[in-house]
C-alpha positions as CSV (number, residue, x, y, z in Angstrom):
1,X,65.8,122.4,80.3
2,X,62.2,122.1,81.4
3,X,60.6,123.0,84.7
4,X,57.1,122.0,85.7
5,X,55.1,123.7,88.4
6,X,51.9,122.2,89.7
7,X,49.2,124.0,91.5
8,X,45.5,123.7,92.4
9,X,45.6,121.0,95.1
10,X,43.6,121.3,98.2
11,X,40.8,119.8,100.4
12,X,37.6,118.9,98.7
13,X,34.5,117.0,99.9
14,X,33.5,113.8,98.2
15,X,31.6,114.4,95.0
16,X,33.3,117.8,94.6
17,X,35.6,119.0,91.8
18,X,39.1,120.4,91.6
19,X,41.3,121.5,88.7
20,X,45.0,121.0,88.8
21,X,47.4,123.0,86.7
22,X,50.9,122.1,85.4
23,X,52.8,125.1,84.0
24,X,55.9,124.3,81.9
25,X,58.9,126.6,81.5
26,X,61.9,126.2,79.2
27,X,62.1,124.2,76.0
28,X,58.4,123.6,75.7
29,X,58.6,122.7,72.0
30,X,60.7,119.6,72.8
31,X,57.8,118.1,74.9
32,X,55.9,115.3,73.2
33,X,53.9,113.9,76.1
34,X,52.6,115.2,79.5
35,X,51.0,113.2,82.2
36,X,49.6,113.3,85.7
37,X,50.7,110.7,88.2
38,X,49.5,110.3,91.8
39,X,50.8,108.5,94.8
40,X,49.1,107.9,98.1
41,X,50.9,106.8,101.3
42,X,51.7,103.0,101.1
43,X,50.5,102.8,97.5
44,X,52.3,102.5,94.2
45,X,52.6,105.6,92.0
46,X,50.1,105.4,89.2
47,X,49.6,107.1,85.9
48,X,46.3,109.0,86.0
49,X,46.1,110.6,82.6
50,X,48.3,111.5,79.6
51,X,48.1,113.9,76.7
52,X,50.4,113.9,73.7
53,X,51.6,116.8,71.5
54,X,49.0,115.7,69.0
55,X,46.3,116.0,71.6
56,X,45.7,112.2,72.2
57,X,44.5,111.5,75.7
58,X,44.5,108.4,77.8
59,X,43.1,107.7,81.3
60,X,43.5,105.1,84.1
61,X,40.3,103.1,84.4
62,X,39.8,104.4,88.0
63,X,39.4,107.9,86.8
64,X,37.8,107.4,83.3
65,X,34.7,109.4,83.0
66,X,35.5,111.6,86.0
67,X,38.8,113.3,85.1
68,X,39.8,115.2,82.0
69,X,43.2,116.2,80.9
70,X,43.7,119.2,78.6
71,X,46.2,121.8,77.6
72,X,46.4,125.5,76.8
73,X,49.3,126.0,74.5
74,X,49.2,129.7,74.8
75,X,49.8,129.4,78.5
76,X,52.1,126.4,78.3
77,X,49.9,124.7,80.8
78,X,48.3,121.3,81.1
79,X,45.2,120.8,83.3
80,X,43.6,118.0,85.1
81,X,39.9,118.6,85.7
82,X,38.8,116.2,88.5
83,X,35.0,115.7,89.0
84,X,33.0,113.4,91.2
85,X,36.0,113.1,93.5
86,X,36.2,110.1,95.9
87,X,38.2,109.6,99.1
88,X,40.4,107.1,97.2
89,X,41.5,110.0,94.9
90,X,43.4,111.4,97.9
91,X,47.1,111.5,96.9
92,X,50.0,113.7,95.9
93,X,49.6,114.5,92.3
94,X,52.7,115.0,90.1
95,X,53.0,116.4,86.6
96,X,55.4,114.5,84.3
97,X,56.7,115.5,80.8
98,X,58.8,113.7,78.2
99,X,61.1,115.6,76.0
100,X,62.7,114.7,72.7
101,X,65.9,116.3,74.0
102,X,66.2,114.4,77.2
103,X,66.4,110.8,78.3
104,X,65.0,111.3,81.8
105,X,61.5,112.6,82.3
106,X,60.8,116.0,83.9
107,X,58.7,116.1,87.1
108,X,57.0,118.8,89.1
109,X,57.1,119.2,92.8
110,X,53.7,117.8,93.4
111,X,50.4,119.1,94.8
112,X,48.4,117.5,97.5
113,X,44.8,116.6,96.9
114,X,42.7,115.5,99.9
115,X,39.1,114.3,99.5
116,X,37.4,114.2,102.9
117,X,34.3,115.3,104.7
């Protein structure tokens, strides 16, 4: 019922910035929470940031103060603005959404972010 499409990944130098986008298609009104996860090779998948339908946001300690999650309801898109990027931010980033009409979460295909000189 819901499809998520991420974009915006790429190669950035340490200290640089990047904005990821998660566009949602389908029954958007049923979504009550959207989040960004990331997973690096050999590491556990971790929750980076979340935003609820009410606009409440939450961040992992590792990105607090550097990343900002936001949404544009008119475009059915959630963004992750990433500033002061560090090599340890390198990972595949995935968009996740929870719907009142589904038990399982919806996931995007992922977008790769590489922080390197």
